[in-house]
N, C-alpha and C positions, 0 to 999 in steps of 0.2 A: 870841264874838269881838268883840262890839260895844264892850267896854270894855278890850280887850287891846291894848296897845301892841307893835307889831312893830319891833324894831330890827335892823337888818341892819348887819353889819360893812362898813367901808369897802371891804375887799378884795372884798366880794360885788359891788359896784358895778363893780368892774374886771373881774371874772371871769364875771359872770352872762351874758355874750354874747361868748364868746371865739372868734375865727377864728384858726387857726394858719397862719402864713405859709407854712410848708413843706408843709403837708398842706391838701387841700381838705376841711376838717373845721371844723365849728362846734359849740360847746356853749352851751347856753342854758337858762334857767329859766322856768318857768310857776308862777303862784300858785295853789294849791288851798286848801281849807278846812283851817285849822290847819297849814299846811305848804307845801311846795314840791315840784315835779317837776323833775329835771334831765334834759335831753334832748340829743340829738345829730343833726346832719345830717352824714352821711358822703358826700361826692361822690367819693371815691376809688373805684378799680376792684378793690379788694381789702379784706378786713377790716382794721380799724384797732383795736389794743388801747389802752385808756385806763385809767390808774391815777389814782384820786381819793384825795387825802389830805385827809380832812375834819377840820374843827374845829367841834364842835356845842356849843350852849349851849341847854339845856332842849329838846333835839330828839333824835329818834332815827331811824335808817335802818331802813325796813322791809325792806331787803336784809341786815340784821344787819351783820357785820363784813366782808362781801365789799367789796373796794376795787378790783379790776381787772375790767373790762368789755370785751367784744368787740362793736364796732359793725360790722354787716354792710355790704358794699359798696353804694354807690348807694341809701342809705336816708335818709329824712327823718323827723323827729320820733320817732326811736328813743328809747325810755324807758330811761334808764341807772339811775336811783334816785329813790326817793320819800322825802322827809324830812318827819316830822310832829312837832309839838310834844308834849312829854310831859305837861305840866300847864299850868294857867292861869298867865298872867304873861308876862314877856318872853321871846323866843327869837330865836336868831340862828344863823347858820352862815357858814363860809367854806371854800373848798377851793383846793388847788393840784393841777395836773395834769401827768402825763407820758404820752407817747403814742408808738406805733410802728407801722409797717406790720405786718401779719400777726395771726394768732390766737394769742393767748398761751396759750389753754387747749388747744391742739392739740399733742400731743407725738409722735405717731406720723407716719411718712411711708412712702411706697412704697419699701422698700429694694431691691426686686427689678427696678425700672424700668431698662430699657436705653435710654440716651440716643443721639440721633443725633449723629454729628460734625457741627461747625458749618462744615464745609469745602465748597468747590466739589467737584462730582463728578469723580472719576477723576483727581485731583492729590494728591500726597503732601505733607504737611506736618509739620514737625518739632516735637516738644514741647520748647521751649527751657528751660522750668522747670515742674517737676511738682508734685505734691502735697507739701506740707511742704518745698519747695525751700530751699536754703541762702541764696539771696540776698533775695528779697522775700517768699517764700512760707513762711516759718518759722511753724509751728503754723497754717497755713492750707491748706486742701484746695482749691487753685485750680490751673488749668492755663493756660500760656501757649503759644499756638501761633504759631510764627514765620511771618509772611506779609508780603508787601509791602503798601505803602499802597494802598488802593482795592480790595483783594481782597473779593469778595462773602462775607458771613457769613450763616449759616442758623440758624434756631431749633433748639436741641438737644431741645426738648420743646414741646408745644402749651400755650398759656396766654393770659393777658391782659396786654397791655403796660400797666404802671402808671407808668413814668417814662421819659422821654427827655431826654437833655441832648446837644446836638450843636452849641453855639455856640462852643466853644473851638477854638482853633488853635494851642495852645502846649503843649509838653512838654519834660520834662527828666528826668535819672536820679535826682533828689533828691525826697524825700517831700513837700517844700513844693509840688511841682507837682501833687499829688494833686487839688488843687482845680480843675485844669483837665481832669480826666477827662471825656471824652464817653462816654456809657453808655446802654444800653437795659437796662431791668429788667423781667422777666416773672415773673408769679405763676402758679403751677401748681395744678391741682385738688387735689393732696395737701397743699396748705399750703406747699410749698417755693417758693424763688425762684431765678432764674438772673440773674446780671448778666454783661453783655458790655461790656468796657471798652476804651478807647483808640481809639474810632472816629475816623474823619476828620471834619473839620468839615463839618456839614450831610450827614453820611453815614447817617443814619437813613432807612430805607425806610418804616417803621411809625411810628405816633403813639400817644400815650397813648389808652387804651381800645380799641385794635385787638385782636381775638381772632386769634391766629396759630395755625397747624398746625406739627407738627414737621417740619423740613426746609424751611420756608417762608423765602424770602429776607427779612432784616429789616434789613441795613445793609451798610456797607462799612468795612473795618478801617482803622486809622490809626496814629498815633504820638503822640497827645495825652496829656496828664496826666503821672503818674508812670511814665515809660517811658524805657528806655535804648535803644530801637530798635523799629522796626515789629513789632507782634504783636497778637494777640487774647488777652485775659485773660478767661477763662470761669470763673464760680464758681457753684456751687449750694449753697444754705444754707437752714437753718431760722432763724427769727426770732421772739423772744418780746419781752416788755415792755422788758427792759433788756439781753438778751443775744442772740447769734446763734451758730450752730454751722455751719461749713462742712462738706460731706459729700463723701466719696469715692463716686463714681458710676461705673458701668460704661458704656462706649460701644460700639455697634455699629461694627465695623470691616470693611474690605474690602467683601464683597457682602452685609453685614448679618446673616449667619447666625451669627456669633460675636460675643460681648460680653466686654469685658475692661476692667480698670482700666489706664489709659494710663500709660506710663512715660516719665521724663525722658530726652531725647536720642533717643528713638525716633521713627520716621516712620509716619505713618498716612494711609490713603486711604479715602475714602467712594465706593463704587461701587454705590449703592442710592439710591432716591427715597423 
């Protein structure tokens, strides 16, 4: 190595210590003999998938052609990839990244799980829009529960809170207002997520990093964001590197002895804890 000149592309200087503004995630490099290690710190409370598009000159990846990696939650110094020079002489590399919440490599989930209704006990609420609804749920398996502003909402399944937005106080029936959605996002043990939308301003009872149990109070409903009237939007989905799929899920109804897929315009009650 004494006489080998190392030339790094300009893009490397920009990308070798990357912190992503939307995620508590940092990618950085360390010099090793004849090459580099690319590592990550993931301060999120769920796995994060990263895609690396590498450009190599006189270098090879010890991970072969693999370019999608899953960084476990709350990890420091996680080794993503090792790059080594192939022969004597100049070598360089650069990369571009894409990333998303979730484990890209996990394809299965618990299809038999019965979810709790997100409702206060012993009160009936109507499904104003169901799975694949004609208004705003086309091709989306999401549920809208009609409820007045300030109604308590409860976790449909246990998990870890990974995102809370509660600062907005604006809503309208147009998609442009989606930017004002107050929400709680929870990660489940089978790799799925549940989102709870349109909460009232400052209506979250939980915070990022909290571990919640099913049936636990998590917030208060509202009418913020893309919303034509007070309601709670609930959606369970799987997420990968560049895509996501919303899921039809069964919910325990009445005394909890029966589970079924909820139907639009029907009313449901939770009488269990």
